[in-house]
PyMOL Python script that loads the backbone (N, CA, C, O; Angstrom):
from pymol import cmd

cmd.read_pdbstr("""\
ATOM      1  N   MET A   1     -62.442  -4.375  43.372  1.00  0.00           N
ATOM      2  CA  MET A   1     -61.295  -3.527  43.153  1.00  0.00           C
ATOM      3  C   MET A   1     -61.433  -2.840  41.803  1.00  0.00           C
ATOM      4  O   MET A   1     -61.905  -3.434  40.833  1.00  0.00           O
ATOM      5  N   THR A   2     -61.024  -1.602  41.755  1.00  0.00           N
ATOM      6  CA  THR A   2     -60.996  -0.844  40.518  1.00  0.00           C
ATOM      7  C   THR A   2     -59.654  -1.084  39.843  1.00  0.00           C
ATOM      8  O   THR A   2     -58.615  -1.075  40.503  1.00  0.00           O
ATOM      9  N   VAL A   3     -59.668  -1.302  38.516  1.00  0.00           N
ATOM     10  CA  VAL A   3     -58.449  -1.611  37.784  1.00  0.00           C
ATOM     11  C   VAL A   3     -58.163  -0.495  36.783  1.00  0.00           C
ATOM     12  O   VAL A   3     -59.052  -0.067  36.048  1.00  0.00           O
ATOM     13  N   LEU A   4     -56.908  -0.025  36.761  1.00  0.00           N
ATOM     14  CA  LEU A   4     -56.443   1.007  35.840  1.00  0.00           C
ATOM     15  C   LEU A   4     -55.095   0.601  35.276  1.00  0.00           C
ATOM     16  O   LEU A   4     -54.473  -0.344  35.761  1.00  0.00           O
ATOM     17  N   THR A   5     -54.637   1.316  34.247  1.00  0.00           N
ATOM     18  CA  THR A   5     -53.268   1.117  33.775  1.00  0.00           C
ATOM     19  C   THR A   5     -52.360   2.057  34.548  1.00  0.00           C
ATOM     20  O   THR A   5     -52.827   3.032  35.136  1.00  0.00           O
ATOM     21  N   LYS A   6     -51.064   1.769  34.551  1.00  0.00           N
ATOM     22  CA  LYS A   6     -50.114   2.606  35.284  1.00  0.00           C
ATOM     23  C   LYS A   6     -50.058   4.024  34.737  1.00  0.00           C
ATOM     24  O   LYS A   6     -49.728   4.958  35.467  1.00  0.00           O
ATOM     25  N   SER A   7     -50.377   4.191  33.466  1.00  0.00           N
ATOM     26  CA  SER A   7     -50.275   5.519  32.861  1.00  0.00           C
ATOM     27  C   SER A   7     -51.552   6.341  33.020  1.00  0.00           C
ATOM     28  O   SER A   7     -51.616   7.466  32.525  1.00  0.00           O
ATOM     29  N   ALA A   8     -52.566   5.809  33.698  1.00  0.00           N
ATOM     30  CA  ALA A   8     -53.824   6.538  33.888  1.00  0.00           C
ATOM     31  C   ALA A   8     -53.595   7.754  34.781  1.00  0.00           C
ATOM     32  O   ALA A   8     -52.827   7.672  35.739  1.00  0.00           O
ATOM     33  N   PRO A   9     -54.249   8.887  34.486  1.00  0.00           N
ATOM     34  CA  PRO A   9     -54.080  10.080  35.330  1.00  0.00           C
ATOM     35  C   PRO A   9     -54.705   9.872  36.712  1.00  0.00           C
ATOM     36  O   PRO A   9     -55.618   9.063  36.880  1.00  0.00           O
ATOM     37  N   ILE A  10     -54.204  10.607  37.680  1.00  0.00           N
ATOM     38  CA  ILE A  10     -54.677  10.469  39.068  1.00  0.00           C
ATOM     39  C   ILE A  10     -56.171  10.775  39.189  1.00  0.00           C
ATOM     40  O   ILE A  10     -56.853  10.217  40.049  1.00  0.00           O
ATOM     41  N   GLU A  11     -56.675  11.655  38.334  1.00  0.00           N
ATOM     42  CA  GLU A  11     -58.105  11.993  38.382  1.00  0.00           C
ATOM     43  C   GLU A  11     -58.991  10.790  38.085  1.00  0.00           C
ATOM     44  O   GLU A  11     -60.154  10.761  38.490  1.00  0.00           O
ATOM     45  N   SER A  12     -58.446   9.788  37.376  1.00  0.00           N
ATOM     46  CA  SER A  12     -59.256   8.624  37.030  1.00  0.00           C
ATOM     47  C   SER A  12     -59.555   7.743  38.246  1.00  0.00           C
ATOM     48  O   SER A  12     -60.351   6.809  38.151  1.00  0.00           O
ATOM     49  N   LEU A  13     -58.925   8.031  39.384  1.00  0.00           N
ATOM     50  CA  LEU A  13     -59.253   7.296  40.600  1.00  0.00           C
ATOM     51  C   LEU A  13     -60.653   7.626  41.092  1.00  0.00           C
ATOM     52  O   LEU A  13     -61.283   6.814  41.770  1.00  0.00           O
ATOM     53  N   GLY A  14     -61.144   8.814  40.753  1.00  0.00           N
ATOM     54  CA  GLY A  14     -62.493   9.198  41.140  1.00  0.00           C
ATOM     55  C   GLY A  14     -62.645   9.563  42.601  1.00  0.00           C
ATOM     56  O   GLY A  14     -63.728   9.409  43.166  1.00  0.00           O
ATOM     57  N   LEU A  15     -61.596  10.037  43.216  1.00  0.00           N
ATOM     58  CA  LEU A  15     -61.650  10.399  44.634  1.00  0.00           C
ATOM     59  C   LEU A  15     -61.936  11.878  44.789  1.00  0.00           C
ATOM     60  O   LEU A  15     -61.358  12.704  44.082  1.00  0.00           O
ATOM     61  N   GLY A  16     -62.819  12.214  45.702  1.00  0.00           N
ATOM     62  CA  GLY A  16     -63.131  13.611  45.989  1.00  0.00           C
ATOM     63  C   GLY A  16     -62.103  14.207  46.933  1.00  0.00           C
ATOM     64  O   GLY A  16     -61.185  13.515  47.372  1.00  0.00           O
ATOM     65  N   PRO A  17     -62.252  15.485  47.249  1.00  0.00           N
ATOM     66  CA  PRO A  17     -61.317  16.127  48.190  1.00  0.00           C
ATOM     67  C   PRO A  17     -61.368  15.449  49.558  1.00  0.00           C
ATOM     68  O   PRO A  17     -62.422  14.980  49.989  1.00  0.00           O
ATOM     69  N   GLY A  18     -60.230  15.401  50.229  1.00  0.00           N
ATOM     70  CA  GLY A  18     -60.180  14.808  51.557  1.00  0.00           C
ATOM     71  C   GLY A  18     -59.074  13.789  51.667  1.00  0.00           C
ATOM     72  O   GLY A  18     -58.278  13.620  50.745  1.00  0.00           O
ATOM     73  N   VAL A  19     -59.026  13.116  52.787  1.00  0.00           N
ATOM     74  CA  VAL A  19     -58.007  12.111  53.059  1.00  0.00           C
ATOM     75  C   VAL A  19     -58.578  10.742  52.701  1.00  0.00           C
ATOM     76  O   VAL A  19     -59.680  10.390  53.122  1.00  0.00           O
ATOM     77  N   HIS A  20     -57.819   9.977  51.918  1.00  0.00           N
ATOM     78  CA  HIS A  20     -58.264   8.649  51.494  1.00  0.00           C
ATOM     79  C   HIS A  20     -57.161   7.643  51.783  1.00  0.00           C
ATOM     80  O   HIS A  20     -55.979   7.949  51.628  1.00  0.00           O
ATOM     81  N   LEU A  21     -57.543   6.456  52.197  1.00  0.00           N
ATOM     82  CA  LEU A  21     -56.621   5.365  52.418  1.00  0.00           C
ATOM     83  C   LEU A  21     -56.881   4.340  51.323  1.00  0.00           C
ATOM     84  O   LEU A  21     -58.000   3.846  51.187  1.00  0.00           O
ATOM     85  N   LEU A  22     -55.841   4.016  50.532  1.00  0.00           N
ATOM     86  CA  LEU A  22     -56.012   3.098  49.410  1.00  0.00           C
ATOM     87  C   LEU A  22     -55.233   1.820  49.638  1.00  0.00           C
ATOM     88  O   LEU A  22     -54.133   1.840  50.190  1.00  0.00           O
ATOM     89  N   LYS A  23     -55.813   0.700  49.207  1.00  0.00           N
ATOM     90  CA  LYS A  23     -55.091  -0.568  49.117  1.00  0.00           C
ATOM     91  C   LYS A  23     -54.784  -0.732  47.632  1.00  0.00           C
ATOM     92  O   LYS A  23     -55.692  -0.723  46.800  1.00  0.00           O
ATOM     93  N   VAL A  24     -53.502  -0.883  47.303  1.00  0.00           N
ATOM     94  CA  VAL A  24     -53.079  -0.908  45.908  1.00  0.00           C
ATOM     95  C   VAL A  24     -52.352  -2.214  45.605  1.00  0.00           C
ATOM     96  O   VAL A  24     -51.534  -2.682  46.397  1.00  0.00           O
ATOM     97  N   VAL A  25     -52.668  -2.800  44.434  1.00  0.00           N
ATOM     98  CA  VAL A  25     -51.986  -3.986  43.932  1.00  0.00           C
ATOM     99  C   VAL A  25     -51.457  -3.632  42.552  1.00  0.00           C
ATOM    100  O   VAL A  25     -52.216  -3.208  41.680  1.00  0.00           O
ATOM    101  N   VAL A  26     -50.128  -3.810  42.350  1.00  0.00           N
ATOM    102  CA  VAL A  26     -49.509  -3.510  41.069  1.00  0.00           C
ATOM    103  C   VAL A  26     -49.024  -4.815  40.467  1.00  0.00           C
ATOM    104  O   VAL A  26     -48.294  -5.568  41.111  1.00  0.00           O
ATOM    105  N   ALA A  27     -49.434  -5.087  39.216  1.00  0.00           N
ATOM    106  CA  ALA A  27     -49.019  -6.298  38.508  1.00  0.00           C
ATOM    107  C   ALA A  27     -48.780  -5.929  37.049  1.00  0.00           C
ATOM    108  O   ALA A  27     -49.726  -5.692  36.298  1.00  0.00           O
ATOM    109  N   GLY A  28     -47.515  -5.882  36.653  1.00  0.00           N
ATOM    110  CA  GLY A  28     -47.197  -5.526  35.275  1.00  0.00           C
ATOM    111  C   GLY A  28     -47.615  -4.104  34.983  1.00  0.00           C
ATOM    112  O   GLY A  28     -47.174  -3.174  35.658  1.00  0.00           O
ATOM    113  N   ASP A  29     -48.481  -3.920  33.965  1.00  0.00           N
ATOM    114  CA  ASP A  29     -48.949  -2.593  33.588  1.00  0.00           C
ATOM    115  C   ASP A  29     -50.313  -2.273  34.215  1.00  0.00           C
ATOM    116  O   ASP A  29     -50.917  -1.246  33.906  1.00  0.00           O
ATOM    117  N   ILE A  30     -50.786  -3.148  35.087  1.00  0.00           N
ATOM    118  CA  ILE A  30     -52.112  -2.984  35.677  1.00  0.00           C
ATOM    119  C   ILE A  30     -51.976  -2.580  37.149  1.00  0.00           C
ATOM    120  O   ILE A  30     -51.138  -3.107  37.880  1.00  0.00           O
ATOM    121  N   VAL A  31     -52.816  -1.637  37.559  1.00  0.00           N
ATOM    122  CA  VAL A  31     -52.880  -1.208  38.953  1.00  0.00           C
ATOM    123  C   VAL A  31     -54.316  -1.401  39.416  1.00  0.00           C
ATOM    124  O   VAL A  31     -55.246  -0.881  38.799  1.00  0.00           O
ATOM    125  N   ALA A  32     -54.497  -2.138  40.485  1.00  0.00           N
ATOM    126  CA  ALA A  32     -55.831  -2.342  41.054  1.00  0.00           C
ATOM    127  C   ALA A  32     -55.838  -1.687  42.429  1.00  0.00           C
ATOM    128  O   ALA A  32     -54.856  -1.763  43.167  1.00  0.00           O
ATOM    129  N   PHE A  33     -56.948  -1.047  42.766  1.00  0.00           N
ATOM    130  CA  PHE A  33     -57.020  -0.397  44.066  1.00  0.00           C
ATOM    131  C   PHE A  33     -58.423  -0.451  44.615  1.00  0.00           C
ATOM    132  O   PHE A  33     -59.393  -0.630  43.879  1.00  0.00           O
ATOM    133  N   GLU A  34     -58.515  -0.293  45.921  1.00  0.00           N
ATOM    134  CA  GLU A  34     -59.811  -0.112  46.581  1.00  0.00           C
ATOM    135  C   GLU A  34     -59.622   0.898  47.696  1.00  0.00           C
ATOM    136  O   GLU A  34     -58.562   0.975  48.318  1.00  0.00           O
ATOM    137  N   VAL A  35     -60.664   1.665  47.934  1.00  0.00           N
ATOM    138  CA  VAL A  35     -60.625   2.650  49.005  1.00  0.00           C
ATOM    139  C   VAL A  35     -60.903   1.898  50.300  1.00  0.00           C
ATOM    140  O   VAL A  35     -61.942   1.254  50.446  1.00  0.00           O
ATOM    141  N   ALA A  36     -59.961   1.988  51.238  1.00  0.00           N
ATOM    142  CA  ALA A  36     -60.073   1.258  52.501  1.00  0.00           C
ATOM    143  C   ALA A  36     -60.685   2.166  53.561  1.00  0.00           C
ATOM    144  O   ALA A  36     -60.470   3.378  53.549  1.00  0.00           O
ATOM    145  N   PRO A  37     -61.442   1.581  54.469  1.00  0.00           N
ATOM    146  CA  PRO A  37     -61.957   2.388  55.576  1.00  0.00           C
ATOM    147  C   PRO A  37     -60.796   2.821  56.472  1.00  0.00           C
ATOM    148  O   PRO A  37     -59.842   2.071  56.678  1.00  0.00           O
ATOM    149  N   SER A  38     -60.891   4.015  56.989  1.00  0.00           N
ATOM    150  CA  SER A  38     -59.835   4.506  57.874  1.00  0.00           C
ATOM    151  C   SER A  38     -60.460   5.187  59.071  1.00  0.00           C
ATOM    152  O   SER A  38     -61.568   5.718  58.998  1.00  0.00           O
ATOM    153  N   ALA A  39     -59.740   5.163  60.165  1.00  0.00           N
ATOM    154  CA  ALA A  39     -60.184   5.876  61.353  1.00  0.00           C
ATOM    155  C   ALA A  39     -59.931   7.359  61.101  1.00  0.00           C
ATOM    156  O   ALA A  39     -58.782   7.773  60.947  1.00  0.00           O
ATOM    157  N   HIS A  40     -60.969   8.140  61.058  1.00  0.00           N
ATOM    158  CA  HIS A  40     -60.832   9.564  60.755  1.00  0.00           C
ATOM    159  C   HIS A  40     -60.251  10.294  61.955  1.00  0.00           C
ATOM    160  O   HIS A  40     -60.765  10.186  63.068  1.00  0.00           O
ATOM    161  N   ARG A  41     -59.171  11.040  61.719  1.00  0.00           N
ATOM    162  CA  ARG A  41     -58.583  11.885  62.762  1.00  0.00           C
ATOM    163  C   ARG A  41     -58.896  13.321  62.404  1.00  0.00           C
ATOM    164  O   ARG A  41     -58.732  13.716  61.250  1.00  0.00           O
ATOM    165  N   PRO A  42     -59.337  14.102  63.354  1.00  0.00           N
ATOM    166  CA  PRO A  42     -59.612  15.503  63.050  1.00  0.00           C
ATOM    167  C   PRO A  42     -58.329  16.227  62.670  1.00  0.00           C
ATOM    168  O   PRO A  42     -57.245  15.841  63.110  1.00  0.00           O
ATOM    169  N   PRO A  43     -58.441  17.275  61.858  1.00  0.00           N
ATOM    170  CA  PRO A  43     -57.243  18.058  61.522  1.00  0.00           C
ATOM    171  C   PRO A  43     -56.584  18.580  62.793  1.00  0.00           C
ATOM    172  O   PRO A  43     -57.256  18.768  63.807  1.00  0.00           O
ATOM    173  N   PRO A  44     -55.250  18.819  62.746  1.00  0.00           N
ATOM    174  CA  PRO A  44     -54.527  19.232  63.959  1.00  0.00           C
ATOM    175  C   PRO A  44     -55.105  20.457  64.648  1.00  0.00           C
ATOM    176  O   PRO A  44     -55.031  20.553  65.873  1.00  0.00           O
ATOM    177  N   GLU A  45     -55.682  21.404  63.899  1.00  0.00           N
ATOM    178  CA  GLU A  45     -56.203  22.611  64.541  1.00  0.00           C
ATOM    179  C   GLU A  45     -57.433  22.341  65.400  1.00  0.00           C
ATOM    180  O   GLU A  45     -57.824  23.200  66.191  1.00  0.00           O
ATOM    181  N   GLN A  46     -58.056  21.163  65.264  1.00  0.00           N
ATOM    182  CA  GLN A  46     -59.243  20.846  66.050  1.00  0.00           C
ATOM    183  C   GLN A  46     -58.927  19.940  67.243  1.00  0.00           C
ATOM    184  O   GLN A  46     -59.797  19.689  68.077  1.00  0.00           O
ATOM    185  N   ARG A  47     -57.694  19.452  67.328  1.00  0.00           N
ATOM    186  CA  ARG A  47     -57.342  18.553  68.425  1.00  0.00           C
ATOM    187  C   ARG A  47     -56.940  19.346  69.658  1.00  0.00           C
ATOM    188  O   ARG A  47     -56.406  20.450  69.552  1.00  0.00           O
ATOM    189  N   GLN A  48     -57.197  18.781  70.814  1.00  0.00           N
ATOM    190  CA  GLN A  48     -56.817  19.399  72.083  1.00  0.00           C
ATOM    191  C   GLN A  48     -55.366  19.059  72.405  1.00  0.00           C
ATOM    192  O   GLN A  48     -54.910  17.949  72.130  1.00  0.00           O
ATOM    193  N   GLY A  49     -54.650  20.000  72.981  1.00  0.00           N
ATOM    194  CA  GLY A  49     -53.285  19.740  73.427  1.00  0.00           C
ATOM    195  C   GLY A  49     -53.277  18.810  74.626  1.00  0.00           C
ATOM    196  O   GLY A  49     -54.256  18.739  75.369  1.00  0.00           O
ATOM    197  N   THR A  50     -52.178  18.098  74.815  1.00  0.00           N
ATOM    198  CA  THR A  50     -52.067  17.158  75.927  1.00  0.00           C
ATOM    199  C   THR A  50     -51.419  17.781  77.153  1.00  0.00           C
ATOM    200  O   THR A  50     -51.481  17.212  78.243  1.00  0.00           O
ATOM    201  N   GLY A  51     -50.798  18.944  76.989  1.00  0.00           N
ATOM    202  CA  GLY A  51     -50.105  19.578  78.093  1.00  0.00           C
ATOM    203  C   GLY A  51     -48.700  19.048  78.300  1.00  0.00           C
ATOM    204  O   GLY A  51     -48.056  19.392  79.291  1.00  0.00           O
ATOM    205  N   PHE A  52     -48.204  18.215  77.383  1.00  0.00           N
ATOM    206  CA  PHE A  52     -46.888  17.609  77.531  1.00  0.00           C
ATOM    207  C   PHE A  52     -45.792  18.668  77.612  1.00  0.00           C
ATOM    208  O   PHE A  52     -44.943  18.610  78.501  1.00  0.00           O
ATOM    209  N   VAL A  53     -45.802  19.628  76.701  1.00  0.00           N
ATOM    210  CA  VAL A  53     -44.750  20.647  76.685  1.00  0.00           C
ATOM    211  C   VAL A  53     -44.795  21.489  77.949  1.00  0.00           C
ATOM    212  O   VAL A  53     -43.759  21.798  78.536  1.00  0.00           O
ATOM    213  N   LYS A  54     -45.995  21.855  78.362  1.00  0.00           N
ATOM    214  CA  LYS A  54     -46.120  22.676  79.580  1.00  0.00           C
ATOM    215  C   LYS A  54     -45.604  21.912  80.799  1.00  0.00           C
ATOM    216  O   LYS A  54     -44.957  22.500  81.666  1.00  0.00           O
ATOM    217  N   THR A  55     -45.878  20.627  80.874  1.00  0.00           N
ATOM    218  CA  THR A  55     -45.474  19.819  82.019  1.00  0.00           C
ATOM    219  C   THR A  55     -43.974  19.543  82.035  1.00  0.00           C
ATOM    220  O   THR A  55     -43.339  19.646  83.085  1.00  0.00           O
ATOM    221  N   TRP A  56     -43.407  19.196  80.893  1.00  0.00           N
ATOM    222  CA  TRP A  56     -42.039  18.692  80.864  1.00  0.00           C
ATOM    223  C   TRP A  56     -41.013  19.685  80.338  1.00  0.00           C
ATOM    224  O   TRP A  56     -39.818  19.396  80.396  1.00  0.00           O
ATOM    225  N   SER A  57     -41.417  20.822  79.836  1.00  0.00           N
ATOM    226  CA  SER A  57     -40.472  21.786  79.268  1.00  0.00           C
ATOM    227  C   SER A  57     -39.444  22.220  80.295  1.00  0.00           C
ATOM    228  O   SER A  57     -39.789  22.599  81.414  1.00  0.00           O
ATOM    229  N   GLY A  58     -38.173  22.163  79.905  1.00  0.00           N
ATOM    230  CA  GLY A  58     -37.101  22.612  80.776  1.00  0.00           C
ATOM    231  C   GLY A  58     -36.670  21.621  81.826  1.00  0.00           C
ATOM    232  O   GLY A  58     -35.866  21.972  82.689  1.00  0.00           O
ATOM    233  N   THR A  59     -37.169  20.387  81.796  1.00  0.00           N
ATOM    234  CA  THR A  59     -36.816  19.420  82.836  1.00  0.00           C
ATOM    235  C   THR A  59     -35.658  18.515  82.437  1.00  0.00           C
ATOM    236  O   THR A  59     -35.157  17.768  83.278  1.00  0.00           O
ATOM    237  N   ALA A  60     -35.210  18.557  81.164  1.00  0.00           N
ATOM    238  CA  ALA A  60     -34.111  17.698  80.726  1.00  0.00           C
ATOM    239  C   ALA A  60     -32.800  18.181  81.332  1.00  0.00           C
ATOM    240  O   ALA A  60     -32.570  19.384  81.458  1.00  0.00           O
ATOM    241  N   ARG A  61     -31.964  17.256  81.698  1.00  0.00           N
ATOM    242  CA  ARG A  61     -30.658  17.580  82.254  1.00  0.00           C
ATOM    243  C   ARG A  61     -29.580  17.035  81.333  1.00  0.00           C
ATOM    244  O   ARG A  61     -29.651  15.887  80.894  1.00  0.00           O
ATOM    245  N   LYS A  62     -28.596  17.847  81.045  1.00  0.00           N
ATOM    246  CA  LYS A  62     -27.510  17.441  80.171  1.00  0.00           C
ATOM    247  C   LYS A  62     -26.572  16.509  80.932  1.00  0.00           C
ATOM    248  O   LYS A  62     -26.145  16.811  82.047  1.00  0.00           O
ATOM    249  N   MET A  63     -26.257  15.365  80.308  1.00  0.00           N
ATOM    250  CA  MET A  63     -25.343  14.399  80.903  1.00  0.00           C
ATOM    251  C   MET A  63     -24.144  14.250  79.974  1.00  0.00           C
ATOM    252  O   MET A  63     -24.317  14.100  78.765  1.00  0.00           O
ATOM    253  N   ASP A  64     -22.956  14.289  80.511  1.00  0.00           N
ATOM    254  CA  ASP A  64     -21.746  14.085  79.730  1.00  0.00           C
ATOM    255  C   ASP A  64     -21.134  12.746  80.103  1.00  0.00           C
ATOM    256  O   ASP A  64     -20.733  12.528  81.247  1.00  0.00           O
ATOM    257  N   VAL A  65     -21.066  11.847  79.117  1.00  0.00           N
ATOM    258  CA  VAL A  65     -20.435  10.556  79.305  1.00  0.00           C
ATOM    259  C   VAL A  65     -19.354  10.438  78.232  1.00  0.00           C
ATOM    260  O   VAL A  65     -19.678  10.262  77.058  1.00  0.00           O
ATOM    261  N   PRO A  66     -18.098  10.529  78.603  1.00  0.00           N
ATOM    262  CA  PRO A  66     -17.021  10.446  77.617  1.00  0.00           C
ATOM    263  C   PRO A  66     -17.109   9.146  76.809  1.00  0.00           C
ATOM    264  O   PRO A  66     -17.291   8.066  77.370  1.00  0.00           O
ATOM    265  N   GLY A  67     -16.978   9.269  75.501  1.00  0.00           N
ATOM    266  CA  GLY A  67     -17.003   8.093  74.635  1.00  0.00           C
ATOM    267  C   GLY A  67     -18.376   7.683  74.157  1.00  0.00           C
ATOM    268  O   GLY A  67     -18.476   6.760  73.348  1.00  0.00           O
ATOM    269  N   ASP A  68     -19.448   8.325  74.616  1.00  0.00           N
ATOM    270  CA  ASP A  68     -20.801   7.976  74.175  1.00  0.00           C
ATOM    271  C   ASP A  68     -21.205   8.943  73.073  1.00  0.00           C
ATOM    272  O   ASP A  68     -21.688  10.043  73.344  1.00  0.00           O
ATOM    273  N   ALA A  69     -21.002   8.525  71.824  1.00  0.00           N
ATOM    274  CA  ALA A  69     -21.268   9.390  70.674  1.00  0.00           C
ATOM    275  C   ALA A  69     -22.754   9.712  70.542  1.00  0.00           C
ATOM    276  O   ALA A  69     -23.116  10.834  70.190  1.00  0.00           O
ATOM    277  N   TRP A  70     -23.615   8.738  70.822  1.00  0.00           N
ATOM    278  CA  TRP A  70     -25.052   8.970  70.677  1.00  0.00           C
ATOM    279  C   TRP A  70     -25.553   9.995  71.696  1.00  0.00           C
ATOM    280  O   TRP A  70     -26.354  10.864  71.352  1.00  0.00           O
ATOM    281  N   LEU A  71     -25.098   9.905  72.925  1.00  0.00           N
ATOM    282  CA  LEU A  71     -25.485  10.869  73.953  1.00  0.00           C
ATOM    283  C   LEU A  71     -24.966  12.262  73.599  1.00  0.00           C
ATOM    284  O   LEU A  71     -25.664  13.254  73.807  1.00  0.00           O
ATOM    285  N   ALA A  72     -23.752  12.341  73.069  1.00  0.00           N
ATOM    286  CA  ALA A  72     -23.200  13.630  72.638  1.00  0.00           C
ATOM    287  C   ALA A  72     -24.055  14.224  71.521  1.00  0.00           C
ATOM    288  O   ALA A  72     -24.287  15.433  71.493  1.00  0.00           O
ATOM    289  N   HIS A  73     -24.524  13.382  70.602  1.00  0.00           N
ATOM    290  CA  HIS A  73     -25.398  13.840  69.512  1.00  0.00           C
ATOM    291  C   HIS A  73     -26.726  14.372  70.066  1.00  0.00           C
ATOM    292  O   HIS A  73     -27.197  15.427  69.641  1.00  0.00           O
ATOM    293  N   ILE A  74     -27.316  13.657  70.994  1.00  0.00           N
ATOM    294  CA  ILE A  74     -28.592  14.092  71.588  1.00  0.00           C
ATOM    295  C   ILE A  74     -28.404  15.420  72.321  1.00  0.00           C
ATOM    296  O   ILE A  74     -29.225  16.326  72.177  1.00  0.00           O
ATOM    297  N   ASN A  75     -27.342  15.543  73.099  1.00  0.00           N
ATOM    298  CA  ASN A  75     -27.072  16.783  73.813  1.00  0.00           C
ATOM    299  C   ASN A  75     -26.911  17.954  72.847  1.00  0.00           C
ATOM    300  O   ASN A  75     -27.467  19.029  73.075  1.00  0.00           O
ATOM    301  N   ALA A  76     -26.157  17.750  71.774  1.00  0.00           N
ATOM    302  CA  ALA A  76     -25.900  18.824  70.815  1.00  0.00           C
ATOM    303  C   ALA A  76     -27.164  19.218  70.070  1.00  0.00           C
ATOM    304  O   ALA A  76     -27.370  20.395  69.775  1.00  0.00           O
ATOM    305  N   LYS A  77     -28.000  18.258  69.769  1.00  0.00           N
ATOM    306  CA  LYS A  77     -29.183  18.535  68.945  1.00  0.00           C
ATOM    307  C   LYS A  77     -30.372  19.046  69.762  1.00  0.00           C
ATOM    308  O   LYS A  77     -31.109  19.915  69.297  1.00  0.00           O
ATOM    309  N   HIS A  78     -30.563  18.524  70.955  1.00  0.00           N
ATOM    310  CA  HIS A  78     -31.815  18.794  71.679  1.00  0.00           C
ATOM    311  C   HIS A  78     -31.692  19.615  72.943  1.00  0.00           C
ATOM    312  O   HIS A  78     -32.701  20.108  73.449  1.00  0.00           O
ATOM    313  N   LEU A  79     -30.490  19.779  73.471  1.00  0.00           N
ATOM    314  CA  LEU A  79     -30.351  20.516  74.713  1.00  0.00           C
ATOM    315  C   LEU A  79     -29.530  21.783  74.477  1.00  0.00           C
ATOM    316  O   LEU A  79     -28.595  21.792  73.676  1.00  0.00           O
ATOM    317  N   ARG A  80     -29.885  22.827  75.171  1.00  0.00           N
ATOM    318  CA  ARG A  80     -29.184  24.091  75.011  1.00  0.00           C
ATOM    319  C   ARG A  80     -28.195  24.293  76.115  1.00  0.00           C
ATOM    320  O   ARG A  80     -27.505  25.312  76.147  1.00  0.00           O
TER     321      ARG A  80
END
""", "prot")
cmd.dss("prot")
cmd.show_as("cartoon", "prot")
cmd.util.cbc("prot")
cmd.orient("prot")
């Protein structure tokens, strides 16, 4: 584990550009960290769509149940 003080600048972590997953331990004025392996996910622009919106768009039906505040909230927020 790499050990730094809490007041050390972020650049002192020594991480290059990109996505990093850190395990951090804080004790008093000392911060210890290690770069953890992570499952790399491609950026959103490179992922394929699932077709969920095309399949299910417009299929929701509005239900009115008197006294159900949560259902009224869902209807108001998500259904037109």
